[in-house]
C-alpha positions in Angstrom: 1.5 8.1 -27.8 0.9 4.6 -29.2 3.0 1.6 -28.2 3.1 -2.0 -29.3 4.7 -4.3 -26.8 5.7 -7.1 -29.2 6.4 -10.7 -28.6 6.3 -11.0 -24.8 4.8 -13.7 -22.7 1.8 -12.1 -20.9 0.8 -13.1 -17.4 -2.4 -11.5 -16.6 -4.0 -11.3 -13.1 -6.3 -14.2 -13.9 -3.9 -16.5 -15.7 -1.6 -19.2 -14.3 0.2 -20.1 -17.6 2.1 -17.6 -19.8 0.7 -16.8 -23.2 2.8 -15.2 -26.0 0.9 -12.0 -27.1 1.3 -8.4 -28.1 -0.1 -5.5 -26.2 -1.3 -2.5 -28.1 -1.5 0.8 -26.2 -3.1 4.0 -27.4 -2.4 7.0 -25.2 -3.0 5.9 -21.6 -5.1 2.7 -22.3 -4.6 -0.8 -23.5 -6.6 -1.3 -26.7 -5.6 -4.7 -27.7 -4.0 -7.9 -26.4 -3.3 -10.9 -28.7 -0.9 -12.7 -31.0 0.6 -10.9 -34.0 -1.4 -7.7 -33.6 -1.2 -5.3 -36.6 0.9 -2.3 -35.9 -0.7 1.1 -36.6 1.4 3.5 -38.7 2.3 5.8 -35.9 3.0 3.2 -33.2 6.4 2.7 -31.5 7.3 -0.9 -30.9 8.9 -2.3 -27.7 10.6 -5.6 -28.3 9.5 -7.8 -25.5 11.1 -11.0 -26.8 12.3 -13.0 -23.9 10.4 -10.9 -21.4 7.4 -11.6 -19.2 4.8 -8.9 -19.4 2.8 -8.3 -16.2 0.2 -5.8 -15.0 1.9 -3.3 -12.7 2.1 -4.5 -9.1 0.1 -2.4 -6.6 1.2 -1.5 -3.1 -1.9 -1.4 -0.9 -0.2 0.1 2.2 3.0 2.1 2.7 4.4 5.2 4.5 6.4 7.6 2.4 7.8 9.4 5.4 9.7 6.3 6.6 11.9 5.8 3.6 14.7 7.8 5.2 14.7 5.4 8.1 15.5 2.1 6.3 17.6 -0.2 8.4 17.3 1.9 11.5 15.2 -0.5 13.7 15.5 -4.1 14.8 13.8 -6.0 17.5 11.3 -3.2 18.1 7.6 -4.0 18.7 5.1 -1.7 17.1 4.7 0.3 20.3 8.4 0.8 20.5 8.5 2.0 17.0 5.7 4.4 17.6 7.4 5.6 20.8 10.6 6.5 18.8 8.6 8.0 15.9 8.6 11.6 17.2 12.4 11.6 17.6 13.3 10.1 14.2 10.5 11.5 12.0 10.0 14.9 13.6 10.3 18.5 12.3 11.2 17.7 8.7 11.2 20.4 6.0 9.0 20.1 3.0 12.0 19.2 0.9 13.0 16.4 3.3 9.4 15.1 3.0 9.7 15.3 -0.8 13.0 13.4 -0.7 11.6 10.6 1.5 8.5 10.1 -0.6 10.6 10.2 -3.8 13.1 7.6 -2.6 10.3 5.2 -1.8 8.5 5.8 -5.1 11.7 5.1 -7.1 12.3 1.9 -5.2 8.7 0.8 -5.9 9.1 1.6 -9.5 12.4 -0.3 -9.9 10.8 -3.4 -8.4 7.7 -3.4 -10.6 5.2 -1.4 -8.6 3.1 1.1 -10.6 0.6 2.3 -8.0 0.6 2.7 -4.2 -1.6 3.7 -1.3 0.6 6.0 0.9 -0.3 7.1 4.4 2.4 9.7 5.0 2.9 11.3 8.4 4.6 14.4 9.7 5.4 15.2 13.3 4.1 17.3 15.1 1.5 17.5 12.4 1.3 17.6 8.6 1.2 21.0 6.8 -0.2 22.0 3.5 3.4 22.5 2.3 4.3 19.0 3.3 1.3 17.5 1.5 2.2 19.4 -1.6 5.8 18.1 -1.4 4.6 14.4 -1.2 2.2 15.0 -4.1 5.1 16.5 -6.1 7.4 13.6 -5.3 4.9 11.0 -6.7 4.1 13.2 -9.7 7.8 13.7 -10.6 8.6 10.0 -10.3 5.4 9.2 -12.3 3.9 6.6 -10.0 0.1 6.3 -9.7 -0.9 6.9 -6.0 -3.7 7.3 -3.5 -2.2 9.7 -0.9 -3.5 10.4 2.6 -2.0 12.5 5.4 -2.2 10.1 8.3 -3.4 12.1 11.4 -4.8 11.7 14.9 -5.8 14.0 17.7 -4.7 11.9 20.6 -1.1 11.6 21.7 0.3 8.1 21.4 1.5 8.0 25.0 -2.1 8.3 26.2 -3.3 5.3 24.1 -1.4 2.5 25.9 -3.2 1.5 29.2 -1.0 2.0 32.2 2.0 3.5 30.2 2.0 6.9 32.0 1.8 5.2 35.4 5.1 3.3 34.7 7.1 6.5 33.9 9.3 8.3 36.4 7.7 11.4 37.7 9.7 14.0 35.7 9.3 12.0 32.5 5.6 11.6 33.1 5.2 15.3 33.5 7.0 15.9 30.2 4.9 13.4 28.3 1.7 14.7 29.8 2.6 18.2 28.6 2.7 17.0 24.9 -0.4 18.1 23.1 -1.8 16.7 19.9 -2.8 19.0 17.0 -6.4 20.3 17.4 -9.2 18.2 16.0 -10.6 20.9 13.8 -7.2 21.8 12.3 -6.5 18.2 11.3 -9.9 17.7 9.7 -9.4 21.0 7.8 -5.9 19.9 6.6 -7.4 16.6 5.4 -10.2 18.4 3.6 -7.9 20.8 2.0 -5.7 18.0 0.7 -8.7 16.3 -1.0 -10.0 19.6 -2.5 -6.6 20.8 -3.8 -4.9 17.6 -5.0 -7.4 14.9 -5.8 -7.2 14.1 -9.5 -4.0 15.9 -10.0 -1.2 14.7 -12.3 -3.7 13.9 -15.1 -5.7 11.8 -12.6 -2.8 9.7 -11.4 -3.0 11.2 -7.9 -6.0 10.6 -5.7 -6.4 11.8 -2.2 -7.9 9.9 0.8 -8.7 10.3 4.5 -6.5 8.6 7.0 -7.2 8.6 10.7 -3.9 7.0 11.4 -4.6 4.6 14.3 -8.1 4.7 15.8 -6.7 4.6 19.3 -5.0 7.9 18.5 -8.2 9.4 17.4 -11.1 10.9 19.4 -14.6 9.8 18.4 -15.2 13.4 17.3 -12.3 13.2 14.9 -13.4 9.8 13.6 -16.9 11.0 12.9 -15.4 14.1 11.3 -13.5 11.8 8.9 -16.7 10.0 8.1 -18.2 13.4 7.2 -15.4 14.1 4.8 -15.7 10.7 3.2 -19.3 11.2 2.5 -19.0 14.8 1.4 -16.1 14.2 -1.1 -16.6 10.6 -2.0 -13.1 9.9 -0.7 -11.7 6.6 0.6 -10.7 6.0 4.2 -7.6 4.0 5.3 -6.5 3.3 8.9 -4.5 0.8 10.9 -6.7 -1.9 12.2 -5.9 -4.0 15.3 -2.3 -4.3 14.3 -1.0 -5.3 17.7 -2.3 -7.1 20.7 -1.8 -3.9 22.7 -4.2 -2.1 20.3 -6.8 -4.9 20.6 -6.7 -4.9 24.4 -6.7 -1.1 24.5 -9.9 -1.0 22.4 -11.7 -3.4 24.8 -10.7 -1.3 27.8 -11.5 2.0 26.2 -14.8 1.2 24.4 -15.9 -2.1 25.9 -15.9 -3.7 22.4 -13.6 -4.6 19.7 -12.1 -1.9 17.5 -14.0 -3.1 14.5 -17.3 -3.0 16.4 -16.5 0.5 17.6 -15.7 1.7 14.1 -18.9 0.1 12.8 -20.9 1.9 15.4 -19.3 5.2 14.3 -20.2 4.6 10.7 -16.7 4.1 9.3 -17.1 0.7 7.7 -18.1 0.6 4.1 -17.0 -0.1 0.6 -14.3 2.6 0.7 -12.9 1.5 4.0 -9.4 -0.1 4.2 -8.0 -1.6 7.4 -4.3 -2.2 7.4 -2.7 -5.2 9.1 -6.0 -6.5 10.7 -4.2 -9.1 12.8 -6.1 -9.2 16.1 -9.6 -9.8 14.8 -12.4 -11.9 16.0 -14.6 -14.0 13.7 -17.3 -11.5 14.2 -14.9 -8.7 13.2 -14.2 -10.4 9.9 -17.9 -10.9 9.2 -18.6 -7.3 10.0 -15.9 -6.1 7.6 -17.0 -8.5 4.8 -20.7 -7.6 5.2 -19.8 -3.9 5.0 -17.9 -4.4 1.8 -14.7 -3.2 3.5 -11.2 -4.3 2.6 -7.9 -5.3 4.3 -4.3 -4.3 3.4 -2.1 -7.3 4.3 1.5 -6.5 5.3 3.2 -9.8 6.1 6.8 -8.6 6.2 6.1 -5.8 8.7 3.9 -8.0 10.8 6.7 -10.5 11.2 9.5 -8.0 11.8 7.5 -6.1 14.5 6.3 -9.4 16.0 2.8 -8.2 15.7 1.3 -11.6 14.7 0.0 -13.4 11.7 -3.1 -12.0 10.0 -6.1 -14.4 9.6 -6.0 -14.2 5.9 -7.5 -17.7 5.3 -10.6 -16.7 7.3 -10.9 -13.4 5.5 -10.8 -15.2 2.1 -13.4 -17.7 3.4 -15.7 -14.7 4.0 -14.9 -13.1 0.6 -13.3 -10.1 2.2 -11.3 -8.0 -0.3 -7.5 -8.2 0.4 -4.7 -6.2 -1.1 -1.0 -6.6 -0.4 1.3 -4.0 1.0 4.9 -3.5 2.1 4.2 -1.1 5.0 6.9 1.5 5.6 10.6 1.1 5.3 11.1 1.6 9.1 9.1 -1.5 9.8 9.9 -3.8 6.8 13.0 -2.1 5.4 12.0 -2.2 1.7 9.3 -1.4 -0.8 9.6 -4.6 -2.7 6.3 -6.3 -3.5 8.0 -9.4 -4.8 9.3 -10.0 -1.3 5.8 -9.1 0.1 4.3 -11.8 -2.2 6.7 -14.4 -1.0 6.1 -13.6 2.7 2.3 -13.7 2.1 2.4 -17.1 0.5 4.7 -18.6 3.1 3.5 -17.2 6.5 0.0 -18.4 6.2 1.2 -22.0 5.9 2.7 -22.1 9.4 -0.7 -21.2 10.9 -2.1 -24.5 9.7 0.6 -27.2 10.0 -0.2 -30.2 7.8 -3.5 -28.7 6.7 -2.5 -27.8 3.2 -6.1 -27.4 2.1 -6.2 -24.2 4.2 -3.0 -22.8 2.9 -2.7 -19.8 0.7 -0.7 -20.2 -2.5 0.9 -18.2 -5.3 -2.4 -17.6 -7.2 -4.2 -16.1 -4.2 -1.2 -13.8 -3.4 -0.9 -12.8 -7.1 -4.6 -11.7 -7.0 -3.9 -9.7 -3.9 -1.1 -7.7 -5.4 -3.0 -7.0 -8.7 -6.8 -7.1 -8.7 -7.1 -7.0 -4.9 -4.9 -4.0 -4.3 -6.6 -2.3 -7.3 -9.9 -2.6 -5.5 -8.4 -1.1 -2.3 -7.2 1.9 -4.3 -10.6 2.4 -5.8 -9.3 1.6 -9.2 -10.7 -1.9 -9.8 -11.8 -1.1 -13.4 -8.6 0.7 -14.4 -5.6 -1.2 -13.2 -4.4 -4.7 -12.0 -4.8 -6.5 -15.4 -3.5 -6.7 -18.9 -6.7 -6.3 -20.8 -8.3 -3.9 -23.3 -9.8 -0.9 -21.6 -7.4 -1.0 -18.7 -4.8 1.7 -18.0 -1.5 1.0 -19.6 0.4 0.2 -16.5 2.8 -2.6 -17.5 6.0 -4.3 -16.3 8.4 -6.2 -18.4 10.6 -8.7 -16.6 13.7 -10.4 -18.1 12.6 -14.0 -18.4 16.1 -15.4 -18.9 17.5 -14.4 -15.5 19.1 -16.8 -13.0 16.2 -16.1 -10.6 13.6 -17.5 -13.0 15.3 -20.4 -14.8 14.2 -23.0 -15.3 10.8 -21.5 -15.7 8.8 -24.5 -14.7 5.8 -22.6 -13.5 5.7 -18.9 -14.2 3.4 -17.8 -11.4 5.1 -19.9 -8.8 8.5 -18.5 -9.9 7.3 -14.9 -9.7 6.0 -15.4 -6.2 8.7 -17.6 -4.7 11.8 -16.9 -6.7 11.7 -13.4 -8.3 13.5 -10.7 -6.4 12.5 -7.6 -8.4 16.0 -7.4 -9.9 14.7 -8.5 -13.3 12.4 -5.5 -13.8 13.5 -4.2 -17.2 10.8 -1.8 -18.4 7.8 -0.1 -16.8 5.0 1.9 -18.3 2.5 3.9 -16.3 -0.4 5.6 -18.0 1.2 4.7 -21.4 4.3 6.6 -20.5 7.7 4.8 -20.3 9.1 5.6 -16.8 11.7 2.8 -16.6 13.9 1.5 -19.4 16.6 -1.1 -19.1 16.3 -0.8 -15.3 17.0 3.0 -15.3 14.4 5.5 -14.1 13.6 8.0 -16.8 11.6 10.6 -14.8 14.0 11.7 -12.1 17.7 11.6 -11.4 18.3 8.7 -9.0 21.7 10.0 -8.0 20.6 13.5 -7.0 
């Protein structure tokens, strides 16, 4: 189908000022951007007068299984959250896994997100049926996604130094009796997911490998993940030094930082994404940058869990690729990338009081949520910009809302003032999936 988005003010990933322009779409691609474009005979026009036209926002890190747990936790550290995970996430049916993923996908869609990198989990372990349910949820909603069953072959309770020693005898015996899923079985499930579902939904769904937290993975499992990455050309996404506990645990377990250990095992490379990446040394940052790896920044989750503030300024100074994520709704309570942008722009400033030359502003954050996240998803040439040849993933925002007026500076307003409530229309792959704020692909009330 051909669309002509007529008369909107276009804010591309590389622009600071708005430009009034039309956007011509043929099938799933943008074929023209400019003022007063001629309309082909078979085109359907979208009146974008008074709207701001954006590239679809891209969520570099989320967890679809956590969408049923919104608002459940407060004043939990990461380790407390992981400790409760088995009780609140365990033994879900495939239909419950579908529902959880679909709820998050709809929330992302309604707040202007058109693509996401989802590390979904299931306890005690993912199943082929559960993977299919998550794929089906994203396919039904219409979101573009990189999906990865997040797995590990070491039980969480064995990853925190001294934890078992602190438990009462009976509880310790119970915890010690918990067994992780077999290494070979988890690798086989991850491989099956890539083989079966990668490229599905007309290419909108890609599959990746996700050793969930390296501390919850044996070296045999991690090297098995490397084998799958090389064999299938898949991407790899893991949680990287998210908490101080994880950083200390790595030093005690391996005698080196987590990044150094992963480098020694061959995990670092252009397809590697490390989420959070808070407790890094300068050498860690250099290693990641030199390897062509990337980081998914999740400022809201990092703050709520008290994990720390990621050294984003130092990463940018080393030209490390950075995308922006929401994390799961159990740790940040929403899937709103406008909120994530605001947090990302604000939190870095408090690391450097009165050193404004080191601060991160709206433009850097805008690049993270568009071109940066596109790179993390392995789609740098396809999404993240309003330009000919790119996929037709577009968001139309009402420009006359109370949140944006007066529109003194469009980019600053989007990062610091917009809430996501002004998202009017969304196209993904040239297909209209949201109109007048209403999802067209699934029944929100069901």
